[in-house]
C-alpha angles and dihedrals in degrees: 000000000000098000089247134132120208122202128188118224128198103169095257133112086255090060091046091053090050091050092050092050092046092050091051091048091048089055091050090051097037084235135147119254125222122194115207130188117183124199104210111222089216089075091062105028133276096289131106097241131140116271119250105276097237091053092046091050090047090055092050091048091049092054093044096047093046091049092049092049094049092047090055090052098037105033097176097054124109103221126185132177136218133183112189115188141191100038136087110284095235092052093047093048092048090050091048090051094053106120093010122122092225142009112210122200135172128248122197120230119232097183136282094287101040093041122207138321117233101197125231091258093053093045091049094045098054096067090043096065138048089204112106110261122210119201112205120201129228113188120201111246094024114148093206111129126223113284094022112122122183103225097163121117133040132301107252120206125191114207137184111212089210093062135069102265100178097106092045093048093047091051095044095045092050092049093049091045092052091052094041088229134128123273116225113199114197128193112180117202141173133209116264114265092255088069098039096096100044115013090147090071089081113025090187094065095077094046093047092052092044090053091051092050092045089055092048091048089050090053090049092051098041097093091048093049087055093046093048104032091162092056120097106223119190112195114202123183099182132184113241143056107329097228092051092048093050092048091049092051090046097055091109100022128137090211137001120212124200134164137242120198112231110243118184094187117095089219126083132021119315096194117054123228095253094051090043091054094047091047092056101039111031115105094206124070110282124218116203110201119194116222140169 
């Protein structure tokens, strides 16, 4: 990795919120920050032609003004800009993120009930890159000023005990350690179908399964507890739909971390249903970490 964070800008409040979060994260990591604005060829037709001059100048002004603003608020950062043209936005953003530690994108808020809208560019970019992608929220009506990042609360990580969680745990532990905050690790589970109609017939079933999962979660976390002895890690195997349990634990989180299995085939979904639900409904920034 190049110790660099890349953030995509689109000229909206959503993009500004993403830039603010990325600048704060770059300071935590002592990393460089790269601002990227992509002009999607689909807006102008599938031909490699120059952009209309006013639009091109607008993009340059957006990158320059955002850089100037962030430098005033984060005087020690090294901030560069890039404006690739003539390719699909998702492809260009994924290419820009190659070698970066993070790619940061904005996600527009639709309200507490409707959740959030991860735009077509963001949804298309996530499967295109193995770089962790962070979606930063901007809620309409928020009184948060530019440069203000809410870093209170824990880092919340959703895990599936059937998957390889090493990349997720490494990312989540590092984020919690940087913020000196607790790490909450959630594994949501449900009773097997054979118990679904009458689990109350044996009240000990739920407790027995919870104890087994608590032990398995403890084994999973043991190396990370040793590696980060100063980090408070709260392991929670909880009964219920995994996405709902992660969202409930993340109600006051500084960051939510979920996984995305790397799929090389063009067929089939590239973002699982749990990650998809968390992406669209979590209030906190959401990090999607690709893993095998």
